[in-house]
VMD Tcl script that builds the backbone (N, CA, C; Angstrom):
set m [mol new atoms 432]
animate dup $m
set s [atomselect $m all]
$s set {name element resname resid chain x y z} {
  {N N MET 1 A 70.678 110.030 89.313}
  {CA C MET 1 A 72.117 110.052 89.185}
  {C C MET 1 A 72.702 108.820 89.853}
  {N N ALA 2 A 73.623 108.175 89.186}
  {CA C ALA 2 A 74.242 106.958 89.710}
  {C C ALA 2 A 75.138 107.299 90.897}
  {N N GLU 3 A 75.137 106.430 91.871}
  {CA C GLU 3 A 75.957 106.631 93.060}
  {C C GLU 3 A 77.422 106.368 92.727}
  {N N ARG 4 A 78.314 107.251 93.197}
  {CA C ARG 4 A 79.749 107.094 92.950}
  {C C ARG 4 A 80.327 106.038 93.879}
  {N N SER 5 A 81.264 105.309 93.348}
  {CA C SER 5 A 81.959 104.295 94.130}
  {C C SER 5 A 82.925 104.966 95.100}
  {N N THR 6 A 83.046 104.424 96.295}
  {CA C THR 6 A 84.008 104.936 97.271}
  {C C THR 6 A 85.394 104.356 97.047}
  {N N LYS 7 A 85.501 103.321 96.237}
  {CA C LYS 7 A 86.761 102.603 96.053}
  {C C LYS 7 A 87.931 103.486 95.631}
  {N N PRO 8 A 87.819 104.334 94.585}
  {CA C PRO 8 A 88.982 105.154 94.219}
  {C C PRO 8 A 89.373 106.143 95.311}
  {N N TYR 9 A 88.411 106.641 96.048}
  {CA C TYR 9 A 88.691 107.584 97.135}
  {C C TYR 9 A 89.441 106.880 98.267}
  {N N LEU 10 A 89.042 105.655 98.560}
  {CA C LEU 10 A 89.718 104.881 99.603}
  {C C LEU 10 A 91.132 104.496 99.169}
  {N N ILE 11 A 91.302 104.164 97.898}
  {CA C ILE 11 A 92.639 103.839 97.385}
  {C C ILE 11 A 93.558 105.047 97.539}
  {N N ARG 12 A 93.065 106.233 97.143}
  {CA C ARG 12 A 93.876 107.446 97.273}
  {C C ARG 12 A 94.200 107.738 98.738}
  {N N ALA 13 A 93.236 107.537 99.621}
  {CA C ALA 13 A 93.454 107.818 101.042}
  {C C ALA 13 A 94.501 106.889 101.653}
  {N N VAL 14 A 94.431 105.598 101.380}
  {CA C VAL 14 A 95.413 104.654 101.927}
  {C C VAL 14 A 96.790 104.920 101.312}
  {N N HIS 15 A 96.827 105.252 100.029}
  {CA C HIS 15 A 98.095 105.583 99.369}
  {C C HIS 15 A 98.738 106.790 100.061}
  {N N GLU 16 A 97.962 107.833 100.292}
  {CA C GLU 16 A 98.485 109.034 100.944}
  {C C GLU 16 A 98.946 108.732 102.369}
  {N N TRP 17 A 98.144 107.967 103.115}
  {CA C TRP 17 A 98.510 107.597 104.482}
  {C C TRP 17 A 99.834 106.832 104.510}
  {N N ALA 18 A 99.991 105.858 103.621}
  {CA C ALA 18 A 101.216 105.056 103.594}
  {C C ALA 18 A 102.426 105.935 103.265}
  {N N CYS 19 A 102.306 106.778 102.255}
  {CA C CYS 19 A 103.427 107.647 101.865}
  {C C CYS 19 A 103.770 108.628 102.978}
  {N N ASP 20 A 102.760 109.226 103.599}
  {CA C ASP 20 A 102.997 110.170 104.702}
  {C C ASP 20 A 103.628 109.486 105.907}
  {N N SER 21 A 103.376 108.193 106.071}
  {CA C SER 21 A 103.906 107.436 107.215}
  {C C SER 21 A 105.261 106.815 106.920}
  {N N GLY 22 A 105.809 107.052 105.727}
  {CA C GLY 22 A 107.097 106.472 105.366}
  {C C GLY 22 A 107.016 104.996 105.041}
  {N N LEU 23 A 105.811 104.533 104.682}
  {CA C LEU 23 A 105.587 103.123 104.330}
  {C C LEU 23 A 105.487 102.985 102.815}
  {N N THR 24 A 105.551 101.750 102.329}
  {CA C THR 24 A 105.519 101.471 100.892}
  {C C THR 24 A 104.140 100.944 100.501}
  {N N PRO 25 A 103.346 101.735 99.744}
  {CA C PRO 25 A 102.021 101.257 99.335}
  {C C PRO 25 A 102.114 100.255 98.176}
  {N N TYR 26 A 101.420 99.161 98.331}
  {CA C TYR 26 A 101.350 98.129 97.279}
  {C C TYR 26 A 99.901 97.939 96.872}
  {N N LEU 27 A 99.700 97.716 95.576}
  {CA C LEU 27 A 98.384 97.364 95.051}
  {C C LEU 27 A 98.355 95.878 94.743}
  {N N SER 28 A 97.279 95.228 95.113}
  {CA C SER 28 A 97.006 93.862 94.684}
  {C C SER 28 A 95.990 93.986 93.555}
  {N N VAL 29 A 96.348 93.477 92.369}
  {CA C VAL 29 A 95.528 93.692 91.179}
  {C C VAL 29 A 95.173 92.359 90.532}
  {N N ARG 30 A 93.891 92.208 90.179}
  {CA C ARG 30 A 93.419 91.074 89.400}
  {C C ARG 30 A 93.579 91.469 87.934}
  {N N VAL 31 A 94.405 90.759 87.201}
  {CA C VAL 31 A 94.730 91.122 85.821}
  {C C VAL 31 A 93.671 90.569 84.868}
  {N N ASP 32 A 93.182 91.457 83.987}
  {CA C ASP 32 A 92.247 91.049 82.940}
  {C C ASP 32 A 92.648 91.733 81.636}
  {N N GLU 33 A 91.791 91.684 80.641}
  {CA C GLU 33 A 92.134 92.232 79.331}
  {C C GLU 33 A 92.254 93.759 79.332}
  {N N HIS 34 A 91.762 94.436 80.360}
  {CA C HIS 34 A 91.830 95.890 80.436}
  {C C HIS 34 A 93.034 96.382 81.242}
  {N N THR 35 A 93.762 95.468 81.860}
  {CA C THR 35 A 94.895 95.812 82.711}
  {C C THR 35 A 96.181 95.761 81.901}
  {N N ARG 36 A 96.945 96.859 81.910}
  {CA C ARG 36 A 98.223 96.908 81.192}
  {C C ARG 36 A 99.359 96.881 82.203}
  {N N VAL 37 A 99.922 95.710 82.400}
  {CA C VAL 37 A 101.067 95.493 83.283}
  {C C VAL 37 A 101.984 94.479 82.595}
  {N N PRO 38 A 103.258 94.397 83.000}
  {CA C PRO 38 A 104.155 93.406 82.382}
  {C C PRO 38 A 103.656 91.982 82.639}
  {N N ALA 39 A 103.314 91.284 81.572}
  {CA C ALA 39 A 102.745 89.939 81.679}
  {C C ALA 39 A 103.687 88.955 82.361}
  {N N GLU 40 A 105.000 89.157 82.225}
  {CA C GLU 40 A 105.956 88.217 82.819}
  {C C GLU 40 A 105.970 88.265 84.348}
  {N N HIS 41 A 105.341 89.281 84.928}
  {CA C HIS 41 A 105.288 89.398 86.388}
  {C C HIS 41 A 103.922 88.999 86.956}
  {N N VAL 42 A 103.002 88.588 86.104}
  {CA C VAL 42 A 101.670 88.161 86.537}
  {C C VAL 42 A 101.732 86.706 86.972}
  {N N LYS 43 A 101.224 86.419 88.164}
  {CA C LYS 43 A 101.179 85.051 88.695}
  {C C LYS 43 A 99.737 84.714 89.060}
  {N N ASP 44 A 99.212 83.648 88.490}
  {CA C ASP 44 A 97.848 83.189 88.754}
  {C C ASP 44 A 96.812 84.294 88.530}
  {N N GLY 45 A 97.023 85.115 87.502}
  {CA C GLY 45 A 96.065 86.160 87.174}
  {C C GLY 45 A 96.118 87.370 88.087}
  {N N GLU 46 A 97.147 87.473 88.926}
  {CA C GLU 46 A 97.274 88.590 89.855}
  {C C GLU 46 A 98.687 89.162 89.812}
  {N N ILE 47 A 98.808 90.428 90.207}
  {CA C ILE 47 A 100.115 91.067 90.297}
  {C C ILE 47 A 100.115 92.010 91.495}
  {N N MET 48 A 101.265 92.118 92.145}
  {CA C MET 48 A 101.456 93.064 93.245}
  {C C MET 48 A 102.327 94.179 92.700}
  {N N LEU 49 A 101.902 95.422 92.886}
  {CA C LEU 49 A 102.613 96.569 92.339}
  {C C LEU 49 A 102.988 97.556 93.431}
  {N N ASN 50 A 104.258 97.934 93.475}
  {CA C ASN 50 A 104.736 98.980 94.367}
  {C C ASN 50 A 104.331 100.302 93.737}
  {N N VAL 51 A 103.452 101.056 94.388}
  {CA C VAL 51 A 102.984 102.321 93.833}
  {C C VAL 51 A 103.456 103.514 94.671}
  {N N SER 52 A 104.630 103.369 95.302}
  {CA C SER 52 A 105.201 104.503 96.031}
  {C C SER 52 A 105.691 105.530 95.022}
  {N N TYR 53 A 105.868 106.754 95.466}
  {CA C TYR 53 A 106.356 107.799 94.567}
  {C C TYR 53 A 107.786 107.514 94.133}
  {N N ASP 54 A 108.573 106.814 94.953}
  {CA C ASP 54 A 109.945 106.456 94.584}
  {C C ASP 54 A 109.981 105.404 93.469}
  {N N ALA 55 A 108.966 104.539 93.400}
  {CA C ALA 55 A 108.966 103.437 92.436}
  {C C ALA 55 A 108.218 103.768 91.143}
  {N N THR 56 A 107.433 104.846 91.158}
  {CA C THR 56 A 106.626 105.181 89.990}
  {C C THR 56 A 106.982 106.567 89.459}
  {N N HIS 57 A 106.566 106.817 88.227}
  {CA C HIS 57 A 106.732 108.123 87.594}
  {C C HIS 57 A 105.376 108.522 87.025}
  {N N LYS 58 A 104.960 109.751 87.274}
  {CA C LYS 58 A 103.677 110.268 86.778}
  {C C LYS 58 A 102.495 109.419 87.253}
  {N N LEU 59 A 102.475 109.089 88.536}
  {CA C LEU 59 A 101.369 108.312 89.107}
  {C C LEU 59 A 100.114 109.172 89.187}
  {N N THR 60 A 99.015 108.664 88.614}
  {CA C THR 60 A 97.703 109.304 88.750}
  {C C THR 60 A 96.698 108.243 89.161}
  {N N ILE 61 A 95.909 108.575 90.169}
  {CA C ILE 61 A 94.859 107.671 90.629}
  {C C ILE 61 A 93.534 108.385 90.392}
  {N N ASP 62 A 92.921 108.107 89.243}
  {CA C ASP 62 A 91.637 108.705 88.884}
  {C C ASP 62 A 90.505 107.834 89.425}
  {N N ASN 63 A 89.276 108.245 89.173}
  {CA C ASN 63 A 88.134 107.470 89.649}
  {C C ASN 63 A 87.940 106.160 88.894}
  {N N ASP 64 A 88.481 106.062 87.673}
  {CA C ASP 64 A 88.304 104.844 86.879}
  {C C ASP 64 A 89.600 104.114 86.577}
  {N N LEU 65 A 90.740 104.819 86.634}
  {CA C LEU 65 A 91.993 104.244 86.155}
  {C C LEU 65 A 93.178 104.731 86.982}
  {N N ILE 66 A 94.131 103.831 87.221}
  {CA C ILE 66 A 95.393 104.164 87.873}
  {C C ILE 66 A 96.469 104.019 86.803}
  {N N ARG 67 A 97.221 105.109 86.560}
  {CA C ARG 67 A 98.247 105.109 85.516}
  {C C ARG 67 A 99.579 105.535 86.096}
  {N N PHE 68 A 100.652 104.917 85.609}
  {CA C PHE 68 A 102.006 105.289 86.003}
  {C C PHE 68 A 102.992 104.558 85.113}
  {N N SER 69 A 104.250 104.979 85.181}
  {CA C SER 69 A 105.311 104.203 84.559}
  {C C SER 69 A 106.241 103.764 85.680}
  {N N ALA 70 A 106.836 102.604 85.506}
  {CA C ALA 70 A 107.719 102.038 86.528}
  {C C ALA 70 A 108.754 101.163 85.846}
  {N N ARG 71 A 109.820 100.899 86.564}
  {CA C ARG 71 A 110.876 100.031 86.039}
  {C C ARG 71 A 110.637 98.606 86.503}
  {N N PHE 72 A 110.691 97.698 85.552}
  {CA C PHE 72 A 110.596 96.263 85.816}
  {C C PHE 72 A 111.839 95.648 85.207}
  {N N GLY 73 A 112.719 95.123 86.053}
  {CA C GLY 73 A 113.968 94.560 85.551}
  {C C GLY 73 A 114.824 95.602 84.847}
  {N N GLY 74 A 114.753 96.852 85.297}
  {CA C GLY 74 A 115.553 97.917 84.716}
  {C C GLY 74 A 114.966 98.564 83.480}
  {N N VAL 75 A 113.828 98.075 83.008}
  {CA C VAL 75 A 113.188 98.609 81.794}
  {C C VAL 75 A 111.927 99.377 82.192}
  {N N SER 76 A 111.825 100.633 81.747}
  {CA C SER 76 A 110.655 101.451 82.054}
  {C C SER 76 A 109.448 100.946 81.272}
  {N N ARG 77 A 108.335 100.754 81.981}
  {CA C ARG 77 A 107.102 100.249 81.356}
  {C C ARG 77 A 105.930 101.136 81.787}
  {N N GLU 78 A 105.010 101.379 80.864}
  {CA C GLU 78 A 103.777 102.106 81.163}
  {C C GLU 78 A 102.752 101.116 81.703}
  {N N CYS 79 A 102.117 101.468 82.804}
  {CA C CYS 79 A 101.109 100.594 83.413}
  {C C CYS 79 A 99.784 101.332 83.504}
  {N N SER 80 A 98.711 100.582 83.346}
  {CA C SER 80 A 97.359 101.115 83.426}
  {C C SER 80 A 96.484 100.065 84.106}
  {N N VAL 81 A 95.906 100.430 85.231}
  {CA C VAL 81 A 95.113 99.485 86.023}
  {C C VAL 81 A 93.725 100.065 86.254}
  {N N PRO 82 A 92.666 99.417 85.784}
  {CA C PRO 82 A 91.317 99.883 86.110}
  {C C PRO 82 A 91.073 99.762 87.621}
  {N N VAL 83 A 90.431 100.757 88.200}
  {CA C VAL 83 A 90.134 100.727 89.632}
  {C C VAL 83 A 89.329 99.471 89.975}
  {N N ALA 84 A 88.467 99.029 89.077}
  {CA C ALA 84 A 87.664 97.829 89.321}
  {C C ALA 84 A 88.529 96.584 89.497}
  {N N ALA 85 A 89.757 96.579 88.941}
  {CA C ALA 85 A 90.639 95.414 89.034}
  {C C ALA 85 A 91.457 95.398 90.321}
  {N N VAL 86 A 91.435 96.487 91.083}
  {CA C VAL 86 A 92.203 96.555 92.331}
  {C C VAL 86 A 91.505 95.713 93.399}
  {N N GLN 87 A 92.252 94.761 93.940}
  {CA C GLN 87 A 91.722 93.905 95.011}
  {C C GLN 87 A 92.021 94.475 96.385}
  {N N GLY 88 A 93.099 95.272 96.471}
  {CA C GLY 88 A 93.450 95.861 97.747}
  {C C GLY 88 A 94.633 96.788 97.628}
  {N N ILE 89 A 94.811 97.620 98.657}
  {CA C ILE 89 A 95.982 98.481 98.770}
  {C C ILE 89 A 96.426 98.406 100.218}
  {N N PHE 90 A 97.734 98.207 100.416}
  {CA C PHE 90 A 98.238 97.995 101.769}
  {C C PHE 90 A 99.682 98.436 101.866}
  {N N ALA 91 A 100.150 98.633 103.095}
  {CA C ALA 91 A 101.540 98.983 103.336}
  {C C ALA 91 A 102.353 97.696 103.441}
  {N N LYS 92 A 103.444 97.635 102.700}
  {CA C LYS 92 A 104.283 96.435 102.667}
  {C C LYS 92 A 104.837 96.107 104.054}
  {N N GLU 93 A 105.226 97.124 104.796}
  {CA C GLU 93 A 105.922 96.923 106.066}
  {C C GLU 93 A 105.044 96.331 107.166}
  {N N ASN 94 A 103.758 96.690 107.210}
  {CA C ASN 94 A 102.912 96.194 108.298}
  {C C ASN 94 A 101.616 95.529 107.840}
  {N N GLY 95 A 101.360 95.511 106.538}
  {CA C GLY 95 A 100.169 94.837 106.010}
  {C C GLY 95 A 98.872 95.594 106.219}
  {N N GLN 96 A 98.921 96.778 106.841}
  {CA C GLN 96 A 97.694 97.542 107.061}
  {C C GLN 96 A 97.225 98.163 105.765}
  {N N GLY 97 A 95.924 98.176 105.556}
  {CA C GLY 97 A 95.346 98.753 104.350}
  {C C GLY 97 A 93.917 98.303 104.186}
  {N N LEU 98 A 93.466 98.277 102.969}
  {CA C LEU 98 A 92.093 97.868 102.660}
  {C C LEU 98 A 92.097 96.830 101.554}
  {N N PHE 99 A 91.218 95.854 101.688}
  {CA C PHE 99 A 91.009 94.858 100.639}
  {C C PHE 99 A 89.539 94.889 100.275}
  {N N PHE 100 A 89.273 94.811 98.983}
  {CA C PHE 100 A 87.924 94.983 98.467}
  {C C PHE 100 A 87.356 93.654 97.981}
  {N N PRO 101 A 86.039 93.457 98.126}
  {CA C PRO 101 A 85.433 92.245 97.565}
  {C C PRO 101 A 85.468 92.312 96.047}
  {N N ALA 102 A 85.462 91.153 95.417}
  {CA C ALA 102 A 85.423 91.102 93.953}
  {C C ALA 102 A 84.161 91.813 93.485}
  {N N GLU 103 A 84.219 92.438 92.314}
  {CA C GLU 103 A 83.084 93.220 91.809}
  {C C GLU 103 A 81.800 92.395 91.764}
  {N N SER 104 A 81.868 91.158 91.249}
  {CA C SER 104 A 80.661 90.326 91.180}
  {C C SER 104 A 80.222 89.907 92.571}
  {N N GLU 105 A 81.191 89.667 93.477}
  {CA C GLU 105 A 80.874 89.299 94.852}
  {C C GLU 105 A 80.231 90.463 95.581}
  {N N ALA 106 A 80.701 91.692 95.320}
  {CA C ALA 106 A 80.155 92.874 95.978}
  {C C ALA 106 A 78.691 93.067 95.599}
  {N N ARG 107 A 78.373 92.802 94.343}
  {CA C ARG 107 A 76.980 92.940 93.909}
  {C C ARG 107 A 76.113 91.849 94.519}
  {N N SER 108 A 76.646 90.624 94.593}
  {CA C SER 108 A 75.829 89.520 95.083}
  {C C SER 108 A 75.652 89.567 96.587}
  {N N THR 109 A 76.543 90.260 97.320}
  {CA C THR 109 A 76.411 90.321 98.768}
  {C C THR 109 A 75.742 91.603 99.225}
  {N N ALA 110 A 75.213 92.405 98.291}
  {CA C ALA 110 A 74.510 93.621 98.676}
  {C C ALA 110 A 73.263 93.233 99.464}
  {N N PRO 111 A 72.943 93.993 100.510}
  {CA C PRO 111 A 71.785 93.626 101.314}
  {C C PRO 111 A 70.509 93.689 100.498}
  {N N ASP 112 A 69.693 92.676 100.632}
  {CA C ASP 112 A 68.438 92.650 99.902}
  {C C ASP 112 A 67.256 92.687 100.863}
  {N N ASN 113 A 67.519 93.002 102.142}
  {CA C ASN 113 A 66.492 93.138 103.178}
  {C C ASN 113 A 65.712 91.857 103.413}
  {N N THR 114 A 66.306 90.715 103.131}
  {CA C THR 114 A 65.667 89.455 103.450}
  {C C THR 114 A 66.556 88.690 104.411}
  {N N GLU 115 A 65.958 88.022 105.366}
  {CA C GLU 115 A 66.705 87.214 106.317}
  {C C GLU 115 A 66.053 85.846 106.378}
  {N N THR 116 A 66.857 84.860 106.701}
  {CA C THR 116 A 66.309 83.528 106.889}
  {C C THR 116 A 65.737 83.461 108.300}
  {N N MET 117 A 64.469 83.203 108.411}
  {CA C MET 117 A 63.812 83.172 109.714}
  {C C MET 117 A 63.294 81.771 109.997}
  {N N PRO 118 A 63.574 81.261 111.194}
  {CA C PRO 118 A 62.939 80.003 111.558}
  {C C PRO 118 A 61.457 80.259 111.835}
  {N N ALA 119 A 60.631 79.296 111.565}
  {CA C ALA 119 A 59.189 79.477 111.684}
  {C C ALA 119 A 58.745 79.763 113.114}
  {N N ALA 120 A 59.344 79.138 114.116}
  {CA C ALA 120 A 58.840 79.245 115.475}
  {C C ALA 120 A 59.324 80.492 116.217}
  {N N SER 121 A 60.619 80.792 116.221}
  {CA C SER 121 A 61.135 81.825 117.100}
  {C C SER 121 A 61.043 83.234 116.534}
  {N N GLY 122 A 61.061 83.406 115.215}
  {CA C GLY 122 A 61.017 84.726 114.631}
  {C C GLY 122 A 62.347 85.462 114.665}
  {N N LYS 123 A 63.443 84.796 115.056}
  {CA C LYS 123 A 64.776 85.408 115.076}
  {C C LYS 123 A 65.579 84.915 113.884}
  {N N PRO 124 A 66.518 85.749 113.391}
  {CA C PRO 124 A 67.369 85.274 112.289}
  {C C PRO 124 A 68.198 84.084 112.738}
  {N N GLU 125 A 68.417 83.160 111.822}
  {CA C GLU 125 A 69.239 81.993 112.137}
  {C C GLU 125 A 70.686 82.411 112.305}
  {N N ASP 126 A 71.371 81.802 113.265}
  {CA C ASP 126 A 72.792 82.064 113.453}
  {C C ASP 126 A 73.574 81.300 112.396}
  {N N PRO 127 A 74.610 81.945 111.813}
  {CA C PRO 127 A 75.443 81.211 110.863}
  {C C PRO 127 A 76.228 80.136 111.585}
  {N N LYS 128 A 76.570 79.093 110.898}
  {CA C LYS 128 A 77.321 77.977 111.473}
  {C C LYS 128 A 78.807 78.252 111.284}
  {N N PRO 129 A 79.517 78.837 112.289}
  {CA C PRO 129 A 80.924 79.166 112.108}
  {C C PRO 129 A 81.831 77.948 112.032}
  {N N ASP 130 A 81.355 76.765 112.490}
  {CA C ASP 130 A 82.186 75.566 112.473}
  {C C ASP 130 A 82.303 74.953 111.084}
  {N N THR 131 A 81.392 75.297 110.184}
  {CA C THR 131 A 81.414 74.711 108.853}
  {C C THR 131 A 82.375 75.479 107.962}
  {N N PRO 132 A 83.403 74.807 107.436}
  {CA C PRO 132 A 84.333 75.504 106.547}
  {C C PRO 132 A 83.678 75.811 105.207}
  {N N ALA 133 A 84.120 76.887 104.577}
  {CA C ALA 133 A 83.612 77.246 103.256}
  {C C ALA 133 A 84.062 76.182 102.260}
  {N N PRO 134 A 83.189 75.789 101.340}
  {CA C PRO 134 A 83.566 74.738 100.392}
  {C C PRO 134 A 84.567 75.238 99.361}
  {N N GLY 135 A 85.844 74.857 99.507}
  {CA C GLY 135 A 86.885 75.198 98.537}
  {C C GLY 135 A 87.123 76.682 98.405}
  {N N GLY 136 A 87.939 77.069 97.477}
  {CA C GLY 136 A 88.190 78.473 97.207}
  {C C GLY 136 A 89.111 79.117 98.212}
  {N N ARG 137 A 89.138 80.441 98.202}
  {CA C ARG 137 A 90.017 81.202 99.077}
  {C C ARG 137 A 89.420 81.325 100.475}
  {N N PRO 138 A 90.270 81.402 101.500}
  {CA C PRO 138 A 89.761 81.582 102.859}
  {C C PRO 138 A 89.053 82.940 102.980}
  {N N ARG 139 A 88.094 83.027 103.871}
  {CA C ARG 139 A 87.354 84.263 104.087}
  {C C ARG 139 A 87.342 84.599 105.560}
  {N N LEU 140 A 87.346 85.886 105.849}
  {CA C LEU 140 A 87.221 86.344 107.213}
  {C C LEU 140 A 85.754 86.540 107.521}
  {N N GLN 141 A 85.369 86.305 108.772}
  {CA C GLN 141 A 83.982 86.456 109.163}
  {C C GLN 141 A 83.937 87.266 110.442}
  {N N VAL 142 A 83.034 88.235 110.512}
  {CA C VAL 142 A 82.864 89.032 111.705}
  {C C VAL 142 A 82.078 88.206 112.713}
  {N N VAL 143 A 82.642 88.051 113.912}
  {CA C VAL 143 A 81.981 87.292 114.962}
  {C C VAL 143 A 81.617 88.276 116.048}
  {N N LYS 144 A 80.341 88.284 116.442}
  {CA C LYS 144 A 79.877 89.237 117.483}
  {C C LYS 144 A 79.777 88.535 118.809}
}
mol reanalyze $m
mol bondsrecalc $m
mol representation Tube
mol addrep $m
């Protein structure tokens, strides 16, 4: 049996926490051909969506799809977002929430039980924190 993704469960949990705390939950979504959102509000292939109960109608967060209708510029629009396209969910007021790695990045960073070992010491090599990542978006790194 295939292992279930924790992503939809975490999205629902952060959404509930934000609403219960009187905060406004926002979704950060990577738009692709399976995402149904108003194209005029998409910037650089991404859209931020207010998914509070006040801003949406008939909001459902299933394991594969998030569906709701919302007003954009006063016009009601039906939206459909695959859970795989969600990059993060957070509270607008304080920025607390969860952000997820890209689907292809999540697969490529899965542990493969191999480490880079120097020949002499037998210890894993320390990453070089002084070297900036070549181009692209900034990344956070856990420092111990």
